[in-house]
C-alpha positions in Angstrom: 24.8 12.8 -27.2 23.3 15.2 -25.3 22.5 18.6 -26.9 20.5 22.0 -25.8 21.3 25.0 -28.0 20.0 23.9 -31.8 19.7 21.0 -30.9 17.6 20.7 -34.3 20.4 21.4 -36.0 23.1 18.9 -34.5 20.3 16.0 -34.5 19.5 16.8 -38.8 23.4 16.5 -39.3 24.0 13.4 -37.7 20.8 12.1 -37.6 20.8 8.6 -35.6 24.2 7.9 -37.1 24.4 4.7 -39.3 26.1 7.0 -42.3 28.9 7.0 -39.9 28.5 3.2 -38.8 28.0 4.5 -35.4 24.4 4.4 -33.4 23.2 8.1 -31.6 21.1 8.6 -29.8 19.8 12.2 -28.1 19.5 13.3 -24.4 18.4 17.1 -25.2 17.8 19.6 -22.5 14.2 21.2 -22.4 16.9 23.8 -20.5 19.8 24.9 -19.9 21.3 22.1 -17.5 25.0 22.8 -17.3 27.8 20.0 -17.8 26.4 18.2 -14.5 22.8 18.4 -15.5 23.9 17.2 -18.8 25.2 13.9 -17.5 22.7 13.8 -15.6 20.2 13.7 -17.4 21.7 11.0 -20.4 21.8 8.2 -16.8 18.9 6.8 -18.4 21.3 5.9 -21.4 23.9 5.0 -19.6 22.4 1.9 -17.4 24.6 -1.0 -19.4 27.7 0.4 -18.2 30.4 0.7 -15.8 32.8 3.1 -16.9 31.5 6.1 -20.4 33.7 8.8 -21.5 32.1 12.1 -21.7 34.3 15.0 -24.1 33.1 19.2 -23.9 31.3 19.7 -27.0 33.4 23.7 -27.1 37.3 22.0 -27.3 39.0 19.5 -29.6 41.5 17.0 -27.7 43.6 14.2 -29.6 43.8 11.6 -27.7 44.1 7.2 -27.2 40.9 6.3 -26.0 42.0 2.7 -25.3 45.0 4.0 -23.3 42.8 7.1 -21.1 40.3 3.8 -20.2 42.8 1.0 -19.1 44.2 4.1 -17.2 40.7 4.9 -16.0 40.8 1.1 -14.9 43.9 1.0 -13.8 43.4 3.9 -11.4 40.6 1.5 -9.9 38.8 5.8 -10.4 35.5 6.8 -9.7 36.6 9.8 -12.8 40.0 10.4 -15.0 40.2 13.6 -16.9 42.6 14.3 -19.2 45.3 16.9 -18.5 47.4 19.1 -21.4 50.5 20.8 -20.2 50.4 25.0 -21.4 52.6 27.7 -21.4 49.6 29.4 -20.0 47.6 29.4 -17.9 46.2 32.7 -17.4 42.8 30.8 -20.2 42.1 28.3 -17.5 42.4 26.8 -14.1 45.1 24.5 -13.4 44.1 21.1 -11.5 46.8 19.7 -9.3 48.1 16.4 -9.7 50.1 14.1 -7.5 53.2 11.6 -7.9 50.3 8.6 -8.3 48.6 11.0 -10.9 45.2 11.7 -8.3 44.0 14.9 -8.2 44.5 16.6 -5.0 43.1 20.8 -6.1 41.6 23.0 -8.5 43.0 26.5 -8.4 40.3 29.4 -10.6 42.5 30.8 -13.3 44.7 34.3 -12.5 45.7 36.7 -14.7 49.4 35.6 -14.6 50.7 33.9 -17.1 52.1 31.0 -16.3 52.5 27.3 -17.2 51.2 24.4 -16.0 48.2 21.8 -16.0 44.6 22.4 -17.5 41.7 20.2 -17.5 41.9 18.9 -21.6 37.8 18.3 -21.6 37.7 14.9 -21.6 36.4 12.6 -19.4 35.5 8.2 -18.2 33.1 8.3 -15.1 32.7 5.6 -13.2 28.8 4.2 -12.6 28.8 5.4 -9.3 29.0 9.5 -10.2 25.4 9.2 -10.2 25.7 9.0 -7.0 27.2 12.5 -6.4 25.3 14.6 -10.0 21.6 15.9 -8.0 18.6 16.3 -10.5 19.5 19.6 -11.3 21.3 22.5 -13.2 25.2 22.7 -12.5 28.8 22.2 -13.5 31.2 19.7 -13.5 33.6 21.5 -12.7 32.6 23.9 -10.2 29.7 21.6 -8.3 30.7 18.0 -8.8 34.6 18.0 -9.0 36.0 19.3 -5.8 33.4 17.0 -4.4 34.7 13.7 -5.5 39.3 14.4 -5.0 38.6 12.3 -1.9 37.0 9.7 -3.4 39.4 8.3 -6.6 40.0 10.8 -8.9 42.8 10.7 -11.3 45.0 12.6 -13.8 46.3 11.6 -17.7 48.5 13.9 -19.3 47.9 14.2 -22.7 50.3 15.7 -25.9 48.1 15.5 -29.1 46.4 18.9 -30.2 43.9 20.2 -27.6 42.0 23.6 -29.1 39.7 25.1 -26.8 37.4 27.1 -28.8 37.5 30.2 -26.3 37.8 33.2 -28.9 37.7 33.7 -32.2 40.7 33.2 -33.3 40.4 29.2 -31.7 36.8 28.9 -32.7 38.1 29.5 -36.0 40.8 27.2 -36.1 39.7 24.4 -34.5 36.2 24.6 -37.2 39.2 24.3 -40.1 40.6 21.8 -38.6 37.3 20.2 -38.1 36.2 20.5 -41.6 39.5 18.5 -42.6 38.7 15.8 -40.7 34.7 16.0 -41.8 36.2 15.2 -45.6 38.6 12.8 -44.6 35.5 10.9 -42.9 33.2 11.5 -46.1 35.8 9.9 -48.0 36.7 7.0 -45.6 33.0 6.0 -46.1 31.7 3.5 -48.9 30.4 6.2 -51.3 26.3 4.8 -51.7 26.6 5.7 -47.3 27.1 9.7 -48.2 24.5 11.3 -48.7 25.1 13.9 -51.7 25.7 17.5 -49.4 
C-alpha cells in the first residue's frame, strides 16, 4: 500500500493485514511524489509480478478484478484503465476510446455539462510501465498516460457503483458506504480474529 499523508494512522489501522487474512506491505513517501512517483517508489515490492493493480485512494469503484486482469492480458496491454460512463463530465477529464477498446486520447475537464467516459481510478499495469516512469514526483494522468498511447493502453468500461470523493456530499456518501463494508467484512471474520474496538 502506498502511503504518505497520515501514513502512521493508516498503518496503525490496518497493520500487516493479518486480521483481514491478507498481507500488507507499505511503500511510504517521505515527501509527496504524486501518483506516478508513488508507483515508482513501490517498484521494489513488485519485482516478481508481471501485471499488477493500482487503485486511487480517493475514489471507489465496484469492479470484477479477475475480469479486468483477463481483459488486460487478452489485449497484451502495457496499461489498462477502468472507465465509467457518466452523465455530466464537468468534474472530470474524458477518455477517448476506439472500437477496439484502445485509448486514443484524453481531454481535460471543461465547464460544458456533457455525458462521456471518465477515468475510474483503477488500473492494471504491466511491469514494463516502470520504463516510462522517472524517479521523481509526477502524475500518472498528466505525465505518464499520454506517453503510453502509442504503446498499448486500453480501457474497460465498468457498470457498478462509482464514487469520486471530490465534494463534501460524495465524501459523506463514500464514508457511509465504507463503514457498511467495514462492518460487513468484520462480521465475516472468525470472532477470534477481530480486534475489539
